[in-house]
RODRENZA-976289 format. One record per residue: residue in one letter; z, x, y of N, C-alpha, C in turn; residue number from 1. Coordinates in Angstrom, 1 decimal. Layout:
BEGIN
<rodren code="A" n_up="Z" n_east="X" n_north="Y" ca_up="Z" ca_east="X" ca_north="Y" c_up="Z" c_east="X" c_north="Y" pos="NUM"/>
...
This chain:
BEGIN
<rodren code="M" n_up="105.5" n_east="93.9" n_north="134.4" ca_up="105.5" ca_east="93.2" ca_north="133.0" c_up="107.0" c_east="93.7" c_north="132.3" pos="1"/>
<rodren code="K" n_up="108.2" n_east="93.2" n_north="131.5" ca_up="109.3" ca_east="93.4" ca_north="131.4" c_up="109.0" c_east="94.9" c_north="130.1" pos="2"/>
<rodren code="N" n_up="109.7" n_east="95.7" n_north="130.5" ca_up="109.6" ca_east="96.8" ca_north="129.2" c_up="110.5" c_east="96.1" c_north="127.9" pos="3"/>
<rodren code="I" n_up="109.9" n_east="96.3" n_north="127.1" ca_up="110.3" ca_east="96.3" ca_north="125.7" c_up="111.2" c_east="97.2" c_north="125.2" pos="4"/>
<rodren code="S" n_up="112.3" n_east="97.0" n_north="123.8" ca_up="112.8" ca_east="97.9" ca_north="123.6" c_up="112.4" c_east="98.9" c_north="122.9" pos="5"/>
<rodren code="D" n_up="112.8" n_east="100.1" n_north="122.2" ca_up="112.5" ca_east="100.4" ca_north="121.1" c_up="112.3" c_east="100.3" c_north="119.5" pos="6"/>
<rodren code="Y" n_up="113.6" n_east="99.4" n_north="119.4" ca_up="113.6" ca_east="98.6" ca_north="118.7" c_up="112.3" c_east="97.7" c_north="118.3" pos="7"/>
<rodren code="T" n_up="112.3" n_east="96.9" n_north="119.1" ca_up="111.0" ca_east="95.9" ca_north="119.1" c_up="109.9" c_east="96.2" c_north="119.1" pos="8"/>
<rodren code="L" n_up="109.5" n_east="97.2" n_north="119.4" ca_up="108.2" ca_east="98.2" ca_north="119.2" c_up="108.0" c_east="98.9" c_north="118.5" pos="9"/>
<rodren code="F" n_up="109.0" n_east="99.2" n_north="117.7" ca_up="108.6" ca_east="100.0" ca_north="116.6" c_up="108.7" c_east="98.9" c_north="115.4" pos="10"/>
<rodren code="L" n_up="109.1" n_east="98.0" n_north="115.7" ca_up="109.1" ca_east="96.6" ca_north="114.9" c_up="107.7" c_east="96.1" c_north="114.3" pos="11"/>
<rodren code="I" n_up="106.9" n_east="95.9" n_north="116.2" ca_up="106.1" ca_east="95.2" ca_north="115.8" c_up="104.6" c_east="96.1" c_north="115.4" pos="12"/>
<rodren code="I" n_up="105.0" n_east="97.5" n_north="115.6" ca_up="104.2" ca_east="98.1" ca_north="115.0" c_up="104.0" c_east="98.8" c_north="113.4" pos="13"/>
<rodren code="S" n_up="105.2" n_east="98.2" n_north="113.0" ca_up="105.5" ca_east="98.3" ca_north="111.6" c_up="104.9" c_east="97.1" c_north="110.9" pos="14"/>
<rodren code="I" n_up="104.7" n_east="96.1" n_north="111.6" ca_up="104.8" ca_east="95.0" ca_north="111.1" c_up="102.6" c_east="94.6" c_north="111.1" pos="15"/>
<rodren code="A" n_up="102.6" n_east="95.5" n_north="112.5" ca_up="101.2" ca_east="95.3" ca_north="112.8" c_up="100.5" c_east="96.1" c_north="111.1" pos="16"/>
<rodren code="V" n_up="100.8" n_east="97.5" n_north="111.2" ca_up="100.2" ca_east="98.6" ca_north="110.4" c_up="100.2" c_east="98.1" c_north="109.1" pos="17"/>
<rodren code="T" n_up="101.5" n_east="97.3" n_north="108.1" ca_up="101.6" ca_east="97.3" ca_north="107.2" c_up="100.7" c_east="95.5" c_north="107.2" pos="18"/>
<rodren code="L" n_up="100.8" n_east="94.8" n_north="107.6" ca_up="99.4" ca_east="93.4" ca_north="107.6" c_up="97.8" c_east="94.1" c_north="107.8" pos="19"/>
<rodren code="F" n_up="97.7" n_east="95.1" n_north="108.3" ca_up="96.6" ca_east="96.0" ca_north="108.1" c_up="96.1" c_east="96.3" c_north="106.8" pos="20"/>
<rodren code="L" n_up="96.9" n_east="97.3" n_north="106.3" ca_up="97.1" ca_east="97.7" ca_north="104.7" c_up="97.1" c_east="96.9" c_north="103.5" pos="21"/>
<rodren code="F" n_up="97.8" n_east="95.4" n_north="103.9" ca_up="97.7" ca_east="94.9" ca_north="103.0" c_up="96.5" c_east="93.7" c_north="103.6" pos="22"/>
<rodren code="Y" n_up="95.8" n_east="93.6" n_north="103.9" ca_up="94.7" ca_east="93.0" ca_north="104.2" c_up="93.3" c_east="93.8" c_north="103.8" pos="23"/>
<rodren code="T" n_up="93.6" n_east="95.1" n_north="103.9" ca_up="92.5" ca_east="96.1" ca_north="103.6" c_up="92.4" c_east="96.0" c_north="101.7" pos="24"/>
<rodren code="D" n_up="93.8" n_east="96.3" n_north="101.6" ca_up="94.2" ca_east="96.4" ca_north="100.4" c_up="94.8" c_east="95.4" c_north="99.1" pos="25"/>
<rodren code="E" n_up="95.8" n_east="94.9" n_north="99.3" ca_up="96.3" ca_east="93.5" ca_north="98.4" c_up="95.3" c_east="92.0" c_north="98.5" pos="26"/>
<rodren code="G" n_up="94.6" n_east="92.1" n_north="99.9" ca_up="94.1" ca_east="91.0" ca_north="99.9" c_up="92.5" c_east="91.0" c_north="99.8" pos="27"/>
<rodren code="F" n_up="91.6" n_east="92.6" n_north="99.1" ca_up="90.1" ca_east="92.7" ca_north="99.3" c_up="89.9" c_east="91.9" c_north="100.5" pos="28"/>
<rodren code="Y" n_up="90.2" n_east="92.4" n_north="101.7" ca_up="89.9" ca_east="92.1" ca_north="103.2" c_up="90.2" c_east="90.8" c_north="103.5" pos="29"/>
<rodren code="N" n_up="91.2" n_east="90.1" n_north="103.1" ca_up="91.2" ca_east="88.6" ca_north="103.3" c_up="93.1" c_east="88.6" c_north="103.5" pos="30"/>
<rodren code="F" n_up="93.2" n_east="87.3" n_north="103.7" ca_up="95.1" ca_east="87.1" ca_north="103.7" c_up="95.1" c_east="86.5" c_north="102.4" pos="31"/>
<rodren code="Q" n_up="95.0" n_east="86.2" n_north="101.4" ca_up="95.3" ca_east="85.5" ca_north="100.1" c_up="95.7" c_east="86.1" c_north="99.6" pos="32"/>
<rodren code="W" n_up="96.6" n_east="87.5" n_north="100.1" ca_up="98.0" ca_east="87.7" ca_north="99.3" c_up="99.2" c_east="86.9" c_north="99.7" pos="33"/>
<rodren code="M" n_up="98.9" n_east="86.2" n_north="101.1" ca_up="100.5" ca_east="86.0" ca_north="101.6" c_up="100.8" c_east="84.7" c_north="100.6" pos="34"/>
<rodren code="K" n_up="99.7" n_east="84.4" n_north="99.2" ca_up="99.9" ca_east="83.4" ca_north="98.5" c_up="101.2" c_east="83.7" c_north="97.7" pos="35"/>
<rodren code="S" n_up="101.3" n_east="84.7" n_north="96.9" ca_up="102.5" ca_east="85.5" ca_north="96.4" c_up="103.7" c_east="86.1" c_north="96.9" pos="36"/>
<rodren code="W" n_up="104.9" n_east="85.4" n_north="96.5" ca_up="106.0" ca_east="85.7" ca_north="96.9" c_up="106.1" c_east="87.0" c_north="96.2" pos="37"/>
<rodren code="G" n_up="105.4" n_east="87.9" n_north="95.4" ca_up="105.7" ca_east="88.9" ca_north="94.8" c_up="105.1" c_east="90.3" c_north="96.0" pos="38"/>
<rodren code="N" n_up="104.0" n_east="89.8" n_north="96.4" ca_up="103.2" ca_east="90.2" ca_north="98.2" c_up="104.1" c_east="91.2" c_north="99.0" pos="39"/>
<rodren code="W" n_up="105.0" n_east="89.7" n_north="99.5" ca_up="105.7" ca_east="89.5" ca_north="100.3" c_up="107.0" c_east="90.6" c_north="100.6" pos="40"/>
<rodren code="V" n_up="108.0" n_east="90.4" n_north="98.7" ca_up="108.4" ca_east="91.6" ca_north="99.0" c_up="108.0" c_east="92.7" c_north="98.9" pos="41"/>
<rodren code="V" n_up="107.0" n_east="93.1" n_north="98.3" ca_up="106.5" ca_east="94.3" ca_north="98.6" c_up="105.8" c_east="95.1" c_north="100.2" pos="42"/>
<rodren code="F" n_up="105.4" n_east="93.7" n_north="101.1" ca_up="105.5" ca_east="94.2" ca_north="102.7" c_up="106.6" c_east="94.0" c_north="103.2" pos="43"/>
<rodren code="V" n_up="107.7" n_east="93.7" n_north="103.2" ca_up="109.0" ca_east="93.8" ca_north="103.5" c_up="109.5" c_east="95.3" c_north="103.3" pos="44"/>
<rodren code="I" n_up="109.2" n_east="96.0" n_north="101.9" ca_up="109.4" ca_east="96.8" ca_north="101.8" c_up="108.3" c_east="98.2" c_north="102.3" pos="45"/>
<rodren code="Y" n_up="107.4" n_east="97.8" n_north="102.8" ca_up="106.7" ca_east="98.7" ca_north="103.6" c_up="106.6" c_east="99.1" c_north="104.7" pos="46"/>
<rodren code="A" n_up="107.1" n_east="97.1" n_north="105.6" ca_up="107.4" ca_east="97.3" ca_north="106.7" c_up="108.9" c_east="97.9" c_north="107.4" pos="47"/>
<rodren code="G" n_up="109.5" n_east="97.6" n_north="106.3" ca_up="111.2" ca_east="98.2" ca_north="106.3" c_up="110.8" c_east="99.9" c_north="106.1" pos="48"/>
<rodren code="V" n_up="110.2" n_east="100.5" n_north="105.8" ca_up="110.0" ca_east="102.2" ca_north="105.4" c_up="109.7" c_east="102.7" c_north="106.5" pos="49"/>
<rodren code="I" n_up="108.4" n_east="102.0" n_north="107.5" ca_up="107.7" ca_east="102.4" ca_north="108.4" c_up="108.7" c_east="102.5" c_north="109.3" pos="50"/>
<rodren code="F" n_up="109.2" n_east="100.9" n_north="109.4" ca_up="110.0" ca_east="100.9" ca_north="110.6" c_up="111.2" c_east="102.1" c_north="110.4" pos="51"/>
<rodren code="L" n_up="112.0" n_east="102.1" n_north="109.6" ca_up="113.3" ca_east="102.9" ca_north="109.2" c_up="112.3" c_east="104.7" c_north="109.9" pos="52"/>
<rodren code="V" n_up="111.8" n_east="104.7" n_north="109.5" ca_up="111.1" ca_east="106.6" ca_north="109.7" c_up="111.1" c_east="106.4" c_north="111.1" pos="53"/>
<rodren code="Q" n_up="110.0" n_east="105.2" n_north="112.1" ca_up="110.6" ca_east="105.6" ca_north="113.5" c_up="111.6" c_east="105.5" c_north="114.0" pos="54"/>
<rodren code="Q" n_up="112.4" n_east="105.0" n_north="113.2" ca_up="113.5" ca_east="104.7" ca_north="114.1" c_up="114.7" c_east="106.1" c_north="114.1" pos="55"/>
<rodren code="I" n_up="114.2" n_east="106.7" n_north="112.8" ca_up="114.7" ca_east="108.8" ca_north="112.7" c_up="114.4" c_east="109.2" c_north="113.5" pos="56"/>
<rodren code="L" n_up="112.9" n_east="109.3" n_north="113.3" ca_up="111.9" ca_east="110.2" ca_north="114.3" c_up="112.6" c_east="110.1" c_north="115.7" pos="57"/>
<rodren code="S" n_up="112.5" n_east="108.2" n_north="116.3" ca_up="112.8" ca_east="108.2" ca_north="118.0" c_up="114.6" c_east="109.1" c_north="117.9" pos="58"/>
<rodren code="L" n_up="115.3" n_east="108.6" n_north="117.1" ca_up="116.7" ca_east="109.2" ca_north="117.2" c_up="116.5" c_east="111.1" c_north="117.1" pos="59"/>
<rodren code="I" n_up="115.9" n_east="111.7" n_north="116.5" ca_up="116.0" ca_east="112.9" ca_north="116.2" c_up="115.0" c_east="113.5" c_north="117.9" pos="60"/>
<rodren code="F" n_up="113.5" n_east="112.8" n_north="118.1" ca_up="113.2" ca_east="113.0" ca_north="119.7" c_up="113.8" c_east="112.6" c_north="121.1" pos="61"/>
<rodren code="R" n_up="114.7" n_east="111.4" n_north="120.7" ca_up="115.7" ca_east="111.3" ca_north="121.7" c_up="116.2" c_east="112.5" c_north="122.2" pos="62"/>
<rodren code="K" n_up="116.6" n_east="113.5" n_north="121.1" ca_up="117.9" ca_east="114.9" ca_north="121.5" c_up="116.5" c_east="115.9" c_north="121.9" pos="63"/>
<rodren code="I" n_up="115.4" n_east="115.7" n_north="121.1" ca_up="115.2" ca_east="117.3" ca_north="121.5" c_up="114.1" c_east="117.1" c_north="122.6" pos="64"/>
<rodren code="F" n_up="112.9" n_east="115.8" n_north="122.8" ca_up="112.1" ca_east="115.3" ca_north="124.0" c_up="112.7" c_east="114.8" c_north="125.1" pos="65"/>
<rodren code="K" n_up="112.7" n_east="114.8" n_north="125.9" ca_up="113.0" ca_east="114.2" ca_north="127.1" c_up="111.8" c_east="113.8" c_north="128.2" pos="66"/>
<rodren code="I" n_up="110.8" n_east="113.3" n_north="127.0" ca_up="109.5" ca_east="113.0" ca_north="128.1" c_up="109.4" c_east="112.2" c_north="128.2" pos="67"/>
<rodren code="K" n_up="108.1" n_east="111.1" n_north="128.9" ca_up="108.4" ca_east="109.7" ca_north="129.3" c_up="107.8" c_east="109.1" c_north="128.1" pos="68"/>
<rodren code="G" n_up="106.6" n_east="109.5" n_north="127.5" ca_up="105.7" ca_east="109.2" ca_north="126.4" c_up="106.7" c_east="109.2" c_north="125.3" pos="69"/>
<rodren code="R" n_up="107.6" n_east="109.5" n_north="125.0" ca_up="108.0" ca_east="109.7" ca_north="123.3" c_up="107.6" c_east="109.1" c_north="122.1" pos="70"/>
<rodren code="N" n_up="107.7" n_east="107.3" n_north="122.7" ca_up="107.3" ca_east="106.3" ca_north="121.6" c_up="105.8" c_east="107.1" c_north="121.3" pos="71"/>
<rodren code="H" n_up="105.2" n_east="107.0" n_north="122.2" ca_up="103.6" ca_east="107.5" ca_north="121.3" c_up="103.7" c_east="108.3" c_north="120.6" pos="72"/>
<rodren code="L" n_up="104.5" n_east="109.3" n_north="120.8" ca_up="104.7" ca_east="110.5" ca_north="119.6" c_up="105.3" c_east="109.6" c_north="118.7" pos="73"/>
<rodren code="V" n_up="106.5" n_east="109.3" n_north="118.3" ca_up="107.0" ca_east="108.8" ca_north="117.6" c_up="106.5" c_east="108.2" c_north="116.4" pos="74"/>
<rodren code="T" n_up="105.4" n_east="107.4" n_north="117.1" ca_up="104.4" ca_east="106.6" ca_north="116.5" c_up="103.5" c_east="106.7" c_north="116.0" pos="75"/>
<rodren code="A" n_up="102.8" n_east="107.8" n_north="116.5" ca_up="101.4" ca_east="108.9" ca_north="116.1" c_up="101.7" c_east="109.7" c_north="115.1" pos="76"/>
<rodren code="I" n_up="103.2" n_east="109.9" n_north="114.9" ca_up="103.9" ca_east="111.0" ca_north="113.7" c_up="104.5" c_east="110.3" c_north="113.3" pos="77"/>
<rodren code="G" n_up="105.0" n_east="109.1" n_north="113.6" ca_up="106.2" ca_east="108.1" ca_north="112.1" c_up="105.0" c_east="107.7" c_north="111.3" pos="78"/>
<rodren code="V" n_up="104.3" n_east="106.6" n_north="111.9" ca_up="103.5" ca_east="105.6" ca_north="110.7" c_up="103.2" c_east="106.9" c_north="110.0" pos="79"/>
<rodren code="P" n_up="101.9" n_east="107.7" n_north="110.0" ca_up="101.3" ca_east="108.6" ca_north="108.8" c_up="102.4" c_east="108.9" c_north="108.1" pos="80"/>
<rodren code="L" n_up="103.4" n_east="109.7" n_north="108.5" ca_up="104.4" ca_east="110.4" ca_north="107.6" c_up="105.0" c_east="109.1" c_north="106.9" pos="81"/>
<rodren code="A" n_up="105.5" n_east="108.0" n_north="107.4" ca_up="106.3" ca_east="106.7" ca_north="105.9" c_up="105.1" c_east="106.6" c_north="105.3" pos="82"/>
<rodren code="I" n_up="103.6" n_east="106.2" n_north="105.9" ca_up="102.9" ca_east="105.9" ca_north="104.6" c_up="102.3" c_east="106.8" c_north="104.0" pos="83"/>
<rodren code="F" n_up="102.9" n_east="108.0" n_north="104.1" ca_up="102.4" ca_east="109.6" ca_north="103.2" c_up="104.1" c_east="109.4" c_north="102.2" pos="84"/>
<rodren code="I" n_up="105.3" n_east="108.9" n_north="102.7" ca_up="106.0" ca_east="108.6" ca_north="102.1" c_up="105.9" c_east="108.0" c_north="100.9" pos="85"/>
<rodren code="L" n_up="105.7" n_east="106.3" n_north="101.6" ca_up="105.5" ca_east="105.3" ca_north="100.3" c_up="104.7" c_east="105.9" c_north="99.2" pos="86"/>
<rodren code="V" n_up="103.3" n_east="106.3" n_north="99.9" ca_up="102.3" ca_east="106.7" ca_north="98.2" c_up="102.8" c_east="108.0" c_north="97.9" pos="87"/>
<rodren code="T" n_up="103.5" n_east="108.8" n_north="98.0" ca_up="104.1" ca_east="109.6" ca_north="97.1" c_up="104.8" c_east="109.1" c_north="95.8" pos="88"/>
<rodren code="V" n_up="105.7" n_east="107.9" n_north="97.0" ca_up="107.3" ca_east="107.7" ca_north="95.8" c_up="106.1" c_east="106.7" c_north="94.9" pos="89"/>
<rodren code="I" n_up="105.6" n_east="105.8" n_north="95.1" ca_up="104.6" ca_east="105.1" ca_north="94.2" c_up="103.6" c_east="105.7" c_north="93.5" pos="90"/>
<rodren code="F" n_up="103.4" n_east="107.0" n_north="93.8" ca_up="102.2" ca_east="107.1" ca_north="92.7" c_up="102.4" c_east="108.8" c_north="92.3" pos="91"/>
<rodren code="R" n_up="103.8" n_east="108.6" n_north="92.3" ca_up="104.6" ca_east="109.9" ca_north="91.8" c_up="104.6" c_east="110.1" c_north="90.1" pos="92"/>
């Protein structure tokens, strides 16, 4: 199997997490939210923030950790941190 880049991995993870969040919150456990353009704008913002936090952590951890499973660590810390940042900004 061909290895995928960090960029692609973090993009897939951010989209998957955002789809789950919108499925449970915006769509009331369905995908009806996809019919509204306004929800797509918020979707892109959410996915973008999650992706950017993962990229920033990846840059930091690349300098600190020389371990093989660095992407798992970036994802495990980056996704909850990004969601925390989004919730803090929204409900401030």
